[in-house]
C-alpha positions, 0 to 999 in steps of 0.5 A: 900671427907671428910676433914679427908681423904684429911688431911691424903693424905696431910700428906702422900704427905709430908711424901713422900718428907722426905725420898727423901730429906734425900737421897738428903742430905746424899746419893747423895753426897756419890754416886757422890764422889764414882763415882769420885773416880772410874773414876779419869780420868773423871773430870765431873763424880761427877757432872754428878751424881749430875745433874741426881739425883738432876735434878730428885729431882726438878720435884719430889718436884714440882709434890708433890707440885702440888699433895698438891694443887690438894688435896686443890682443893678437899677440896675447892670442885673445884676438877673438875676445870681447876686448877685441870686439870692443876695440873694433867698435871703438875704432868704428865710432872714432871713424864715424866721429871723424867723418861727422866732424869733416862733414860739419866742417865742409861749409866752413872750408867751402866758405874759405875756398870761395874767398881764396878762389872767387872764380870757383863760384861763377853766376851762383853755379859751381864748376867742380871739375875745374880745379885750381890745378886744372884751370889752365886746361879748361876755361869757364865760362866756355868760349866760342872755341870750346863750345860744342853747339 
């Protein structure tokens, strides 16, 4: 692989980390404070949001570091070495960890979303196709003019 191509990919890896860092610095604290204000009776709400979001950022940056190492191995013509295989396995473990954290955090974010948009849950059923931006085009419960009886 040409040096220019791997240099471009290394820059892409670096530039993938910058927006996530900005989100971690600026957005996550506001999300946690917002959740804490919604549920003042649940003391650890703020910290649960921090755990999920920052907990997913750590393996993300480790995976970026491993991807950077993998590109370095390609530059050194050792792309098919044990180090490359180990880097790929580490990236896979990071992806599984991030996914697992978000799956474990889904009930938390559902809990927050239910408080923000109470019409999301009508009569105990969820209308997944009636999102906030789409709500002006659909109405729940169906009116007489929208029923297809």
